[in-house]
Backbone of each chain as nested JSON, in Angstrom:
{
  "chains": [
    {"id": "A", "residues": [
      {"number": 1, "name": "MET", "atoms": {"N": [106.054, 78.807, 85.503], "CA": [105.035, 78.038, 85.382], "C": [104.233, 78.045, 83.983]}},
      {"number": 2, "name": "THR", "atoms": {"N": [103.748, 76.999, 83.464], "CA": [103.143, 76.583, 82.428], "C": [101.637, 76.589, 82.789]}},
      {"number": 3, "name": "LEU", "atoms": {"N": [101.089, 77.404, 81.827], "CA": [99.671, 77.542, 82.145], "C": [98.888, 76.837, 81.25]}},
      {"number": 4, "name": "THR", "atoms": {"N": [97.46, 76.112, 81.321], "CA": [96.581, 75.723, 80.406], "C": [95.972, 76.829, 79.808]}},
      {"number": 5, "name": "VAL", "atoms": {"N": [95.059, 76.343, 78.92], "CA": [94.411, 77.497, 77.873], "C": [93.153, 78.524, 79.13]}},
      {"number": 6, "name": "LEU", "atoms": {"N": [92.684, 77.601, 79.958], "CA": [91.656, 77.915, 80.858], "C": [92.4, 78.877, 81.757]}},
      {"number": 7, "name": "GLU", "atoms": {"N": [93.646, 78.689, 82.419], "CA": [94.301, 79.461, 83.282], "C": [94.612, 80.657, 82.715]}},
      {"number": 8, "name": "GLN", "atoms": {"N": [95.339, 80.728, 81.585], "CA": [95.585, 81.779, 80.838], "C": [94.503, 82.512, 80.364]}},
      {"number": 9, "name": "ILE", "atoms": {"N": [93.109, 82.234, 80.11], "CA": [92.179, 82.839, 80.157], "C": [91.716, 83.657, 81.495]}},
      {"number": 10, "name": "SER", "atoms": {"N": [91.848, 83.008, 82.464], "CA": [91.479, 83.354, 83.701], "C": [92.567, 84.722, 84.12]}},
      {"number": 11, "name": "ALA", "atoms": {"N": [93.626, 84.35, 83.87], "CA": [94.619, 85.341, 84.052], "C": [94.45, 86.691, 83.169]}},
      {"number": 12, "name": "ILE", "atoms": {"N": [94.021, 86.432, 82.139], "CA": [93.633, 87.62, 81.261], "C": [92.401, 88.338, 82.072]}},
      {"number": 13, "name": "LEU", "atoms": {"N": [91.366, 87.694, 82.377], "CA": [90.67, 88.588, 82.846], "C": [90.731, 89.122, 84.113]}},
      {"number": 14, "name": "VAL", "atoms": {"N": [91.533, 88.541, 85.165], "CA": [92.102, 88.91, 86.076], "C": [92.42, 90.229, 85.927]}},
      {"number": 15, "name": "GLY", "atoms": {"N": [93.483, 90.458, 84.886], "CA": [94.378, 91.516, 84.501], "C": [93.49, 92.555, 83.805]}},
      {"number": 16, "name": "LEU", "atoms": {"N": [92.578, 92.188, 83.135], "CA": [91.518, 93.099, 82.735], "C": [90.718, 93.926, 83.904]}},
      {"number": 17, "name": "ALA", "atoms": {"N": [90.386, 92.989, 84.445], "CA": [89.462, 93.313, 85.765], "C": [89.905, 94.222, 86.953]}},
      {"number": 18, "name": "LEU", "atoms": {"N": [91.576, 93.991, 87.125], "CA": [92.314, 94.818, 87.972], "C": [92.662, 96.471, 86.879]}},
      {"number": 19, "name": "LEU", "atoms": {"N": [92.708, 96.126, 85.464], "CA": [92.905, 97.432, 84.712], "C": [91.728, 98.435, 85.001]}},
      {"number": 20, "name": "LEU", "atoms": {"N": [90.527, 97.583, 84.62], "CA": [89.34, 98.552, 84.701], "C": [89.101, 99.511, 86.049]}},
      {"number": 21, "name": "GLY", "atoms": {"N": [89.137, 98.415, 87.366], "CA": [89.072, 98.967, 88.553], "C": [89.922, 100.022, 88.751]}},
      {"number": 22, "name": "PHE", "atoms": {"N": [91.012, 100.02, 88.25], "CA": [92.332, 100.965, 88.716], "C": [92.189, 102.211, 87.836]}},
      {"number": 23, "name": "ILE", "atoms": {"N": [91.272, 102.171, 86.39], "CA": [91.2, 103.148, 85.823], "C": [89.926, 104.249, 86.548]}},
      {"number": 24, "name": "ARG", "atoms": {"N": [88.82, 103.284, 87.431], "CA": [87.832, 104.005, 87.988], "C": [88.423, 104.759, 89.291]}},
      {"number": 25, "name": "LEU", "atoms": {"N": [89.54, 104.075, 89.619], "CA": [90.191, 104.685, 90.81], "C": [90.943, 106.061, 90.333]}},
      {"number": 26, "name": "LEU", "atoms": {"N": [91.612, 106.087, 89.101], "CA": [92.25, 107.278, 88.71], "C": [91.732, 108.31, 88.357]}},
      {"number": 27, "name": "LEU", "atoms": {"N": [90.135, 108.088, 87.691], "CA": [89.37, 108.89, 87.135], "C": [88.155, 109.507, 87.865]}},
      {"number": 28, "name": "GLY", "atoms": {"N": [87.97, 108.877, 89.034], "CA": [86.722, 108.842, 89.821], "C": [86.55, 110.22, 90.346]}},
      {"number": 29, "name": "PRO", "atoms": {"N": [85.534, 110.825, 89.938], "CA": [85.333, 112.171, 90.39], "C": [85.62, 112.69, 91.847]}},
      {"number": 30, "name": "THR", "atoms": {"N": [84.779, 111.902, 92.718], "CA": [84.811, 112.239, 93.829], "C": [85.486, 111.041, 94.934]}},
      {"number": 31, "name": "ALA", "atoms": {"N": [85.702, 111.613, 96.101], "CA": [86.326, 110.359, 96.961], "C": [85.576, 109.314, 97.234]}},
      {"number": 32, "name": "PRO", "atoms": {"N": [84.158, 109.185, 97.166], "CA": [83.789, 107.849, 97.367], "C": [83.77, 106.749, 96.234]}},
      {"number": 33, "name": "ASP", "atoms": {"N": [83.754, 107.379, 94.971], "CA": [84.234, 106.546, 93.723], "C": [85.242, 106.032, 94.137]}},
      {"number": 34, "name": "ARG", "atoms": {"N": [86.34, 106.645, 94.469], "CA": [88.0, 106.368, 94.716], "C": [87.772, 104.966, 95.555]}},
      {"number": 35, "name": "VAL", "atoms": {"N": [87.154, 105.399, 96.873], "CA": [86.687, 104.28, 97.861], "C": [86.081, 103.038, 97.389]}},
      {"number": 36, "name": "VAL", "atoms": {"N": [85.39, 103.288, 96.738], "CA": [84.361, 102.038, 96.256], "C": [85.374, 101.358, 95.071]}},
      {"number": 37, "name": "SER", "atoms": {"N": [86.03, 101.918, 94.096], "CA": [86.732, 101.404, 93.618], "C": [88.126, 100.547, 93.977]}},
      {"number": 38, "name": "ALA", "atoms": {"N": [88.408, 101.198, 95.093], "CA": [89.307, 100.293, 95.988], "C": [88.827, 98.904, 96.952]}},
      {"number": 39, "name": "ASP", "atoms": {"N": [87.785, 99.397, 97.176], "CA": [86.946, 98.022, 97.801], "C": [86.867, 97.105, 96.598]}},
      {"number": 40, "name": "THR", "atoms": {"N": [86.511, 97.448, 95.413], "CA": [85.597, 96.372, 94.266], "C": [87.456, 95.948, 93.878]}},
      {"number": 41, "name": "LEU", "atoms": {"N": [88.646, 96.584, 93.889], "CA": [89.869, 96.093, 93.695], "C": [90.41, 95.221, 94.913]}},
      {"number": 42, "name": "SER", "atoms": {"N": [90.086, 95.16, 96.07], "CA": [90.618, 94.437, 97.039], "C": [89.607, 92.837, 96.87]}},
      {"number": 43, "name": "VAL", "atoms": {"N": [88.308, 92.956, 96.376], "CA": [87.625, 92.107, 96.213], "C": [88.403, 90.954, 95.017]}},
      {"number": 44, "name": "ILE", "atoms": {"N": [88.734, 91.654, 93.909], "CA": [89.396, 91.361, 92.804], "C": [90.444, 90.676, 93.089]}},
      {"number": 45, "name": "VAL", "atoms": {"N": [91.713, 91.194, 94.137], "CA": [92.796, 90.66, 94.24], "C": [92.434, 89.381, 95.125]}},
      {"number": 46, "name": "THR", "atoms": {"N": [91.64, 89.56, 96.162], "CA": [91.01, 88.207, 96.715], "C": [90.949, 87.016, 95.854]}},
      {"number": 47, "name": "ALA", "atoms": {"N": [90.411, 87.304, 94.701], "CA": [90.031, 86.31, 93.737], "C": [91.01, 85.849, 93.088]}},
      {"number": 48, "name": "ALA", "atoms": {"N": [92.072, 86.854, 92.933], "CA": [93.287, 86.634, 92.084], "C": [94.109, 85.916, 93.121]}},
      {"number": 49, "name": "LEU", "atoms": {"N": [94.34, 85.866, 94.222], "CA": [95.179, 85.326, 95.08], "C": [95.023, 83.856, 95.15]}},
      {"number": 50, "name": "VAL", "atoms": {"N": [93.687, 83.499, 94.924], "CA": [93.16, 81.999, 95.073], "C": [93.242, 81.345, 93.733]}},
      {"number": 51, "name": "ALA", "atoms": {"N": [93.359, 82.339, 92.707], "CA": [93.702, 81.931, 91.56], "C": [94.886, 81.379, 91.099]}},
      {"number": 52, "name": "VAL", "atoms": {"N": [95.807, 82.569, 91.804], "CA": [97.576, 82.21, 91.949], "C": [98.072, 81.028, 92.371]}},
      {"number": 53, "name": "GLY", "atoms": {"N": [97.045, 80.707, 93.498], "CA": [97.169, 79.366, 94.278], "C": [96.822, 78.173, 93.672]}},
      {"number": 54, "name": "ALA", "atoms": {"N": [95.815, 78.223, 93.009], "CA": [95.655, 77.106, 91.836], "C": [96.309, 77.035, 90.832]}},
      {"number": 55, "name": "TRP", "atoms": {"N": [96.89, 77.969, 90.124], "CA": [97.831, 77.788, 89.543], "C": [99.268, 77.138, 89.798]}},
      {"number": 56, "name": "LEU", "atoms": {"N": [99.731, 77.587, 90.749], "CA": [100.902, 77.221, 91.482], "C": [100.708, 75.725, 92.098]}},
      {"number": 57, "name": "GLY", "atoms": {"N": [99.525, 75.642, 92.602], "CA": [99.414, 74.191, 93.062], "C": [99.715, 74.038, 94.594]}},
      {"number": 58, "name": "ASN", "atoms": {"N": [99.777, 75.149, 95.504], "CA": [100.151, 75.295, 96.815], "C": [99.059, 75.959, 97.523]}},
      {"number": 59, "name": "ALA", "atoms": {"N": [98.531, 75.356, 98.673], "CA": [97.425, 75.693, 99.504], "C": [97.971, 76.919, 100.419]}},
      {"number": 60, "name": "LEU", "atoms": {"N": [98.763, 76.95, 100.531], "CA": [99.364, 78.164, 101.552], "C": [99.034, 79.539, 100.74]}},
      {"number": 61, "name": "TYR", "atoms": {"N": [98.776, 79.717, 99.49], "CA": [98.272, 80.737, 99.094], "C": [96.686, 81.412, 99.263]}},
      {"number": 62, "name": "LEU", "atoms": {"N": [96.314, 80.231, 99.678], "CA": [94.712, 80.462, 100.356], "C": [94.926, 81.018, 101.587]}},
      {"number": 63, "name": "ASP", "atoms": {"N": [95.953, 81.01, 102.639], "CA": [95.788, 81.368, 103.725], "C": [96.177, 82.976, 103.322]}},
      {"number": 64, "name": "VAL", "atoms": {"N": [96.794, 83.28, 102.488], "CA": [97.09, 84.654, 102.211], "C": [96.043, 85.395, 101.642]}},
      {"number": 65, "name": "ALA", "atoms": {"N": [95.246, 84.925, 100.875], "CA": [93.886, 85.299, 100.451], "C": [92.937, 85.277, 101.299]}},
      {"number": 66, "name": "LEU", "atoms": {"N": [92.645, 84.499, 102.693], "CA": [91.886, 84.618, 103.719], "C": [92.308, 86.093, 104.263]}},
      {"number": 67, "name": "VAL", "atoms": {"N": [93.656, 85.606, 104.823], "CA": [94.068, 87.375, 105.612], "C": [93.496, 88.718, 104.881]}},
      {"number": 68, "name": "TYR", "atoms": {"N": [93.881, 88.445, 103.739], "CA": [94.139, 90.104, 102.879], "C": [92.28, 89.999, 102.808]}},
      {"number": 69, "name": "GLY", "atoms": {"N": [91.698, 89.234, 102.696], "CA": [90.09, 89.577, 102.716], "C": [89.611, 90.074, 103.816]}},
      {"number": 70, "name": "ALA", "atoms": {"N": [89.904, 89.554, 105.019], "CA": [89.4, 90.055, 106.168], "C": [89.798, 91.219, 106.532]}},
      {"number": 71, "name": "LEU", "atoms": {"N": [91.218, 91.188, 106.362], "CA": [91.634, 92.895, 106.575], "C": [91.852, 94.037, 105.644]}},
      {"number": 72, "name": "ALA", "atoms": {"N": [91.442, 93.539, 104.398], "CA": [90.935, 94.775, 103.481], "C": [89.478, 95.135, 103.749]}},
      {"number": 73, "name": "PHE", "atoms": {"N": [88.713, 94.18, 104.365], "CA": [87.133, 94.747, 104.763], "C": [87.441, 95.467, 105.904]}},
      {"number": 74, "name": "VAL", "atoms": {"N": [88.448, 95.342, 106.85], "CA": [88.402, 96.334, 107.838], "C": [88.959, 97.595, 107.925]}},
      {"number": 75, "name": "GLY", "atoms": {"N": [89.659, 97.285, 106.778], "CA": [90.216, 99.009, 106.207], "C": [89.176, 99.798, 105.512]}},
      {"number": 76, "name": "ILE", "atoms": {"N": [88.613, 99.195, 104.657], "CA": [87.741, 99.729, 104.142], "C": [86.301, 100.612, 104.873]}},
      {"number": 77, "name": "VAL", "atoms": {"N": [86.032, 99.587, 105.701], "CA": [85.205, 99.879, 106.809], "C": [85.398, 101.142, 107.428]}},
      {"number": 78, "name": "ALA", "atoms": {"N": [87.034, 101.11, 107.951], "CA": [87.375, 102.421, 108.602], "C": [87.579, 103.546, 107.874]}},
      {"number": 79, "name": "VAL", "atoms": {"N": [87.741, 103.288, 106.634], "CA": [87.424, 104.496, 105.64], "C": [86.263, 105.089, 105.189]}},
      {"number": 80, "name": "ALA", "atoms": {"N": [85.565, 104.01, 105.506], "CA": [83.831, 104.704, 105.351], "C": [83.6, 105.43, 106.541]}},
      {"number": 81, "name": "ARG", "atoms": {"N": [83.76, 104.694, 107.67], "CA": [83.685, 105.636, 108.887], "C": [84.122, 106.775, 109.064]}},
      {"number": 82, "name": "ALA", "atoms": {"N": [85.334, 107.063, 108.29], "CA": [86.301, 108.578, 108.106], "C": [85.317, 109.272, 107.071]}},
      {"number": 83, "name": "ILE", "atoms": {"N": [84.613, 108.758, 106.129], "CA": [84.096, 109.588, 105.137], "C": [82.356, 110.081, 106.052]}},
      {"number": 84, "name": "GLU", "atoms": {"N": [82.185, 109.081, 106.643], "CA": [80.918, 109.483, 107.505], "C": [81.221, 110.729, 108.347]}},
      {"number": 85, "name": "GLY", "atoms": {"N": [82.182, 111.016, 108.706], "CA": [82.507, 112.353, 109.453], "C": [81.924, 112.061, 111.197]}},
      {"number": 86, "name": "GLY", "atoms": {"N": [82.431, 113.327, 111.458], "CA": [81.736, 113.258, 112.93], "C": [83.072, 112.779, 114.01]}},
      {"number": 87, "name": "HIS", "atoms": {"N": [82.921, 112.919, 115.332], "CA": [84.075, 112.787, 116.418], "C": [83.668, 111.188, 116.834]}},
      {"number": 88, "name": "SER", "atoms": {"N": [84.862, 110.577, 116.794], "CA": [84.905, 109.122, 117.288], "C": [85.016, 108.988, 118.986]}}
    ]},
    {"id": "B", "residues": [
      {"number": 1, "name": "MET", "atoms": {"N": [103.445, 84.907, 82.808], "CA": [102.887, 85.878, 83.747], "C": [103.631, 87.23, 83.894]}},
      {"number": 2, "name": "ILE", "atoms": {"N": [104.684, 87.469, 83.126], "CA": [105.622, 88.736, 83.227], "C": [104.847, 89.864, 83.062]}},
      {"number": 3, "name": "TRP", "atoms": {"N": [103.677, 89.648, 82.358], "CA": [102.838, 90.857, 81.771], "C": [101.913, 91.277, 82.816]}},
      {"number": 4, "name": "LEU", "atoms": {"N": [101.446, 90.29, 83.767], "CA": [100.846, 90.363, 85.001], "C": [101.65, 91.083, 86.083]}},
      {"number": 5, "name": "LEU", "atoms": {"N": [102.667, 90.606, 86.072], "CA": [103.862, 91.455, 86.946], "C": [103.96, 92.894, 86.407]}},
      {"number": 6, "name": "GLY", "atoms": {"N": [104.293, 93.043, 85.184], "CA": [104.389, 94.622, 84.601], "C": [103.146, 95.692, 84.901]}},
      {"number": 7, "name": "LEU", "atoms": {"N": [101.731, 94.669, 84.541], "CA": [100.889, 95.626, 85.011], "C": [100.592, 96.008, 86.527]}},
      {"number": 8, "name": "LEU", "atoms": {"N": [101.234, 94.922, 87.313], "CA": [100.817, 95.172, 88.899], "C": [101.952, 96.292, 89.422]}},
      {"number": 9, "name": "ILE", "atoms": {"N": [103.104, 96.305, 88.794], "CA": [104.196, 97.425, 89.184], "C": [103.644, 98.81, 88.548]}},
      {"number": 10, "name": "GLY", "atoms": {"N": [102.863, 98.787, 87.06], "CA": [102.503, 99.716, 86.768], "C": [101.426, 100.434, 87.393]}},
      {"number": 11, "name": "MET", "atoms": {"N": [100.585, 99.592, 88.189], "CA": [99.497, 100.017, 89.089], "C": [100.292, 100.96, 90.455]}},
      {"number": 12, "name": "MET", "atoms": {"N": [101.491, 100.119, 90.776], "CA": [101.821, 100.515, 91.802], "C": [102.274, 101.856, 91.754]}},
      {"number": 13, "name": "LEU", "atoms": {"N": [103.337, 102.05, 90.533], "CA": [103.68, 103.403, 90.39], "C": [102.634, 104.438, 90.157]}},
      {"number": 14, "name": "ALA", "atoms": {"N": [101.382, 103.899, 89.397], "CA": [100.596, 105.298, 89.152], "C": [99.746, 105.735, 90.394]}},
      {"number": 15, "name": "ALA", "atoms": {"N": [99.482, 104.418, 91.28], "CA": [99.015, 104.73, 92.314], "C": [99.766, 105.867, 93.339]}},
      {"number": 16, "name": "ALA", "atoms": {"N": [101.002, 105.538, 93.312], "CA": [102.046, 106.391, 94.426], "C": [102.153, 107.717, 93.789]}},
      {"number": 17, "name": "ILE", "atoms": {"N": [101.849, 107.711, 92.606], "CA": [101.977, 109.081, 92.155], "C": [100.475, 109.762, 92.401]}},
      {"number": 18, "name": "ALA", "atoms": {"N": [99.567, 108.939, 92.004], "CA": [98.42, 109.528, 92.475], "C": [98.209, 109.981, 94.142]}},
      {"number": 19, "name": "VAL", "atoms": {"N": [98.746, 109.05, 95.225], "CA": [98.933, 109.712, 96.287], "C": [99.395, 111.156, 96.493]}},
      {"number": 20, "name": "LEU", "atoms": {"N": [100.367, 111.439, 95.607], "CA": [101.083, 112.576, 95.838], "C": [100.281, 113.763, 94.997]}},
      {"number": 21, "name": "VAL", "atoms": {"N": [99.693, 113.429, 94.211], "CA": [98.743, 114.461, 93.278], "C": [97.305, 114.465, 94.134]}},
      {"number": 22, "name": "LEU", "atoms": {"N": [96.817, 113.766, 94.488], "CA": [95.277, 113.819, 94.92], "C": [94.905, 115.044, 96.143]}},
      {"number": 23, "name": "GLU", "atoms": {"N": [94.38, 115.898, 96.202], "CA": [94.572, 116.733, 97.313], "C": [93.136, 116.467, 98.115]}},
      {"number": 24, "name": "ASN", "atoms": {"N": [92.244, 115.381, 97.905], "CA": [91.537, 115.03, 98.819], "C": [92.382, 113.591, 99.812]}},
      {"number": 25, "name": "HIS", "atoms": {"N": [92.037, 113.759, 101.005], "CA": [92.917, 112.841, 101.715], "C": [92.333, 111.463, 101.698]}},
      {"number": 26, "name": "ILE", "atoms": {"N": [91.074, 111.564, 101.807], "CA": [90.433, 110.097, 101.973], "C": [90.637, 109.195, 100.663]}},
      {"number": 27, "name": "ALA", "atoms": {"N": [90.896, 110.024, 99.334], "CA": [91.004, 109.297, 98.13], "C": [92.563, 109.073, 97.984]}},
      {"number": 28, "name": "ALA", "atoms": {"N": [93.567, 110.172, 99.11], "CA": [94.763, 109.426, 98.906], "C": [94.909, 108.362, 99.919]}},
      {"number": 29, "name": "VAL", "atoms": {"N": [94.001, 108.152, 100.873], "CA": [94.043, 107.041, 101.747], "C": [93.729, 105.609, 100.697]}},
      {"number": 30, "name": "ALA", "atoms": {"N": [92.655, 105.723, 99.982], "CA": [92.271, 104.684, 98.977], "C": [93.563, 104.472, 98.134]}},
      {"number": 31, "name": "ALA", "atoms": {"N": [94.126, 105.356, 97.573], "CA": [95.277, 104.979, 96.586], "C": [96.556, 104.439, 97.398]}},
      {"number": 32, "name": "THR", "atoms": {"N": [96.524, 104.754, 98.71], "CA": [97.511, 104.231, 99.263], "C": [97.401, 102.615, 99.776]}},
      {"number": 33, "name": "SER", "atoms": {"N": [96.457, 102.388, 99.897], "CA": [95.734, 100.916, 100.073], "C": [95.798, 100.279, 98.56]}},
      {"number": 34, "name": "ILE", "atoms": {"N": [95.767, 100.812, 97.622], "CA": [95.839, 100.113, 96.377], "C": [97.438, 99.906, 95.837]}},
      {"number": 35, "name": "VAL", "atoms": {"N": [98.328, 100.636, 96.44], "CA": [99.737, 100.242, 96.184], "C": [100.263, 99.175, 97.489]}},
      {"number": 36, "name": "SER", "atoms": {"N": [99.784, 98.809, 98.341], "CA": [99.823, 97.839, 99.611], "C": [99.099, 96.614, 98.742]}},
      {"number": 37, "name": "LEU", "atoms": {"N": [98.192, 96.824, 98.279], "CA": [97.456, 95.385, 97.49], "C": [97.99, 94.993, 96.303]}},
      {"number": 38, "name": "ALA", "atoms": {"N": [98.497, 95.91, 95.39], "CA": [99.656, 95.504, 94.227], "C": [100.687, 94.491, 94.749]}},
      {"number": 39, "name": "LEU", "atoms": {"N": [101.3, 95.295, 95.707], "CA": [102.603, 94.735, 96.118], "C": [102.685, 93.225, 96.962]}},
      {"number": 40, "name": "SER", "atoms": {"N": [101.17, 93.178, 97.596], "CA": [100.716, 91.762, 97.864], "C": [101.137, 90.78, 96.935]}},
      {"number": 41, "name": "VAL", "atoms": {"N": [99.883, 91.164, 95.818], "CA": [100.273, 90.121, 94.719], "C": [101.544, 90.108, 93.986]}},
      {"number": 42, "name": "VAL", "atoms": {"N": [102.3, 90.804, 93.93], "CA": [103.679, 90.867, 93.663], "C": [104.294, 89.991, 94.214]}},
      {"number": 43, "name": "PHE", "atoms": {"N": [104.23, 89.88, 95.613], "CA": [104.908, 89.215, 96.457], "C": [104.361, 87.665, 96.178]}},
      {"number": 44, "name": "VAL", "atoms": {"N": [103.163, 87.326, 96.027], "CA": [102.481, 85.964, 95.879], "C": [103.313, 85.708, 94.267]}},
      {"number": 45, "name": "LEU", "atoms": {"N": [103.011, 86.497, 93.365], "CA": [103.671, 85.939, 92.056], "C": [105.194, 85.538, 92.183]}},
      {"number": 46, "name": "LEU", "atoms": {"N": [105.835, 86.124, 92.842], "CA": [107.234, 85.794, 93.143], "C": [107.507, 84.561, 94.312]}},
      {"number": 47, "name": "ARG", "atoms": {"N": [106.576, 83.929, 94.713], "CA": [106.494, 82.791, 95.418], "C": [106.817, 83.157, 96.808]}},
      {"number": 48, "name": "ALA", "atoms": {"N": [106.499, 83.938, 97.392], "CA": [107.203, 84.575, 98.616], "C": [105.716, 84.634, 99.384]}},
      {"number": 49, "name": "PRO", "atoms": {"N": [104.797, 83.434, 99.895], "CA": [103.611, 83.897, 100.439], "C": [103.828, 84.335, 101.934]}},
      {"number": 50, "name": "ASP", "atoms": {"N": [104.675, 84.101, 102.303], "CA": [104.714, 84.645, 104.044], "C": [105.086, 86.076, 103.997]}},
      {"number": 51, "name": "VAL", "atoms": {"N": [105.866, 86.788, 103.049], "CA": [105.807, 88.221, 102.939], "C": [104.802, 88.702, 102.382]}},
      {"number": 52, "name": "ALA", "atoms": {"N": [104.097, 88.084, 101.915], "CA": [102.576, 88.593, 101.284], "C": [101.736, 88.699, 102.228]}},
      {"number": 53, "name": "MET", "atoms": {"N": [101.541, 87.626, 103.128], "CA": [101.017, 87.497, 104.083], "C": [101.056, 88.925, 105.129]}},
      {"number": 54, "name": "THR", "atoms": {"N": [102.42, 88.937, 105.335], "CA": [102.586, 90.048, 106.487], "C": [102.174, 91.343, 105.77]}},
      {"number": 55, "name": "GLU", "atoms": {"N": [102.605, 91.468, 104.273], "CA": [102.463, 92.618, 103.684], "C": [100.681, 93.015, 103.639]}},
      {"number": 56, "name": "ALA", "atoms": {"N": [99.963, 92.061, 103.402], "CA": [98.428, 92.064, 103.383], "C": [98.223, 92.635, 104.859]}},
      {"number": 57, "name": "ALA", "atoms": {"N": [98.546, 92.014, 105.834], "CA": [98.171, 92.289, 107.317], "C": [98.455, 94.039, 107.754]}},
      {"number": 58, "name": "VAL", "atoms": {"N": [99.763, 94.174, 107.05], "CA": [100.148, 95.328, 107.775], "C": [99.594, 96.636, 106.799]}},
      {"number": 59, "name": "GLY", "atoms": {"N": [99.975, 96.185, 105.143], "CA": [99.772, 97.278, 104.317], "C": [97.8, 97.391, 104.155]}},
      {"number": 60, "name": "ALA", "atoms": {"N": [97.355, 96.272, 104.215], "CA": [95.964, 96.608, 103.874], "C": [95.082, 96.793, 105.112]}},
      {"number": 61, "name": "GLY", "atoms": {"N": [95.489, 96.249, 106.209], "CA": [94.609, 96.418, 107.281], "C": [95.294, 97.481, 108.193]}},
      {"number": 62, "name": "LEU", "atoms": {"N": [96.065, 97.558, 108.751], "CA": [96.53, 98.247, 109.877], "C": [96.606, 99.795, 109.223]}},
      {"number": 63, "name": "SER", "atoms": {"N": [97.35, 99.964, 108.094], "CA": [97.814, 101.429, 107.765], "C": [96.928, 101.9, 107.435]}},
      {"number": 64, "name": "SER", "atoms": {"N": [95.827, 101.118, 106.594], "CA": [94.775, 102.152, 106.135], "C": [93.621, 102.247, 107.298]}},
      {"number": 65, "name": "LEU", "atoms": {"N": [93.591, 101.745, 108.073], "CA": [92.957, 101.828, 109.783], "C": [93.099, 103.021, 110.389]}},
      {"number": 66, "name": "ILE", "atoms": {"N": [94.528, 102.691, 110.401], "CA": [95.197, 103.999, 111.573], "C": [95.172, 105.295, 110.419]}},
      {"number": 67, "name": "LEU", "atoms": {"N": [95.764, 105.105, 109.238], "CA": [95.057, 106.627, 108.484], "C": [93.707, 107.32, 108.352]}},
      {"number": 68, "name": "ALA", "atoms": {"N": [93.039, 106.174, 108.207], "CA": [91.434, 106.265, 108.362], "C": [91.037, 107.296, 109.757]}},
      {"number": 69, "name": "LEU", "atoms": {"N": [91.582, 106.353, 110.899], "CA": [90.909, 106.671, 112.023], "C": [91.751, 107.954, 112.32]}},
      {"number": 70, "name": "SER", "atoms": {"N": [93.119, 108.597, 112.143], "CA": [93.673, 109.821, 112.37], "C": [92.87, 110.782, 111.18]}},
      {"number": 71, "name": "LEU", "atoms": {"N": [92.503, 110.537, 110.021], "CA": [91.801, 111.706, 109.304], "C": [90.447, 111.823, 109.981]}},
      {"number": 72, "name": "ARG", "atoms": {"N": [89.755, 110.968, 110.583], "CA": [88.513, 111.109, 111.374], "C": [88.86, 112.229, 112.582]}},
      {"number": 73, "name": "ARG", "atoms": {"N": [89.868, 111.52, 113.481], "CA": [90.2, 112.322, 114.734], "C": [90.444, 113.774, 114.229]}},
      {"number": 74, "name": "LEU", "atoms": {"N": [91.453, 114.072, 113.019], "CA": [91.831, 115.196, 112.899], "C": [90.734, 116.225, 112.146]}},
      {"number": 75, "name": "GLY", "atoms": {"N": [89.79, 115.411, 111.796], "CA": [88.218, 116.261, 110.89], "C": [89.303, 117.01, 109.585]}},
      {"number": 76, "name": "LEU", "atoms": {"N": [89.916, 116.08, 108.791], "CA": [90.432, 116.496, 107.346], "C": [89.401, 115.698, 106.538]}},
      {"number": 77, "name": "TRP", "atoms": {"N": [88.061, 115.009, 107.006], "CA": [87.365, 114.21, 105.807], "C": [86.804, 115.351, 104.969]}},
      {"number": 78, "name": "GLN", "atoms": {"N": [86.627, 115.06, 103.697], "CA": [85.783, 115.962, 103.091], "C": [85.177, 114.885, 101.834]}},
      {"number": 79, "name": "ILE", "atoms": {"N": [84.02, 114.976, 101.896], "CA": [83.536, 113.996, 100.59], "C": [83.331, 114.606, 99.391]}},
      {"number": 80, "name": "GLU", "atoms": {"N": [82.838, 115.818, 99.08], "CA": [82.243, 115.905, 97.679], "C": [83.809, 116.922, 96.885]}},
      {"number": 81, "name": "GLY", "atoms": {"N": [83.844, 116.511, 95.733], "CA": [84.668, 117.126, 95.082], "C": [86.377, 116.337, 95.502]}},
      {"number": 82, "name": "ASP", "atoms": {"N": [87.498, 117.042, 94.989], "CA": [88.742, 117.02, 95.054], "C": [89.507, 118.18, 95.953]}},
      {"number": 83, "name": "LYS", "atoms": {"N": [88.66, 119.03, 96.393], "CA": [89.083, 120.503, 96.631], "C": [89.794, 119.929, 98.15]}},
      {"number": 84, "name": "HIS", "atoms": {"N": [90.973, 121.091, 98.485], "CA": [91.263, 120.915, 99.895], "C": [90.23, 121.519, 101.022]}},
      {"number": 85, "name": "PRO", "atoms": {"N": [90.07, 120.58, 102.047], "CA": [89.201, 120.455, 102.785], "C": [89.372, 121.899, 103.618]}},
      {"number": 86, "name": "GLU", "atoms": {"N": [88.62, 122.386, 104.324], "CA": [88.607, 123.585, 105.146], "C": [89.392, 123.089, 106.477]}},
      {"number": 87, "name": "ILE", "atoms": {"N": [90.663, 123.003, 106.529], "CA": [91.013, 122.91, 107.698], "C": [90.844, 123.776, 109.17]}},
      {"number": 88, "name": "ALA", "atoms": {"N": [90.585, 124.92, 109.015], "CA": [90.451, 125.916, 110.07], "C": [88.921, 125.566, 110.461]}},
      {"number": 89, "name": "LYS", "atoms": {"N": [88.18, 125.307, 109.532], "CA": [86.327, 125.216, 109.827], "C": [86.225, 124.062, 110.582]}},
      {"number": 90, "name": "GLU", "atoms": {"N": [86.784, 122.949, 110.136], "CA": [86.381, 121.669, 110.658], "C": [87.435, 121.489, 111.911]}},
      {"number": 91, "name": "GLY", "atoms": {"N": [88.664, 121.608, 111.867], "CA": [89.604, 121.321, 112.58], "C": [89.676, 121.863, 114.387]}},
      {"number": 92, "name": "VAL", "atoms": {"N": [89.154, 123.167, 114.087], "CA": [89.645, 123.86, 115.615], "C": [89.07, 123.594, 116.391]}},
      {"number": 93, "name": "ASP", "atoms": {"N": [87.431, 123.212, 116.232], "CA": [86.382, 122.883, 117.202], "C": [86.666, 121.427, 117.521]}},
      {"number": 94, "name": "ALA", "atoms": {"N": [87.674, 120.893, 116.958], "CA": [87.492, 119.222, 117.271], "C": [88.139, 118.988, 118.4]}}
    ]}
  ]
}
């Protein structure tokens, strides 16, 4: 695919955001830091999937972003309940 | 776009190694969700949206949900530090 200048800038910004969030995932001193960075990465990836759908000109990728956003929220809430502790 | 694919595959490799190295179970679950996250974007960039949707549903939703609920049931959660949790202290009376 050939991208315009604005699309290339958005791709670079998405890559930089992924890199910074992933550095916090690797370096996070405690477990909640890593979980919050995973949540941030899921939001960044949802935006990145919408951006890829705009690059490719196909509306099917928006469904992928929708499913991913909803299910990543459910997964992060489950991990947060695991951090909270106690017995379910 | 080949550099974005390379960045995502490097993220997958580093997160998979982090799952092996990390001693905190909750951090390992978070790193597992990052592996499936990057794999879903790789499938989208390779123009396979149906595979990416299945990977998002199973990897980001179900696997982290099941792993987190099993951690909660087994009493393996520990918030502070990356030390190994006291399994005998938390798990016996569960």
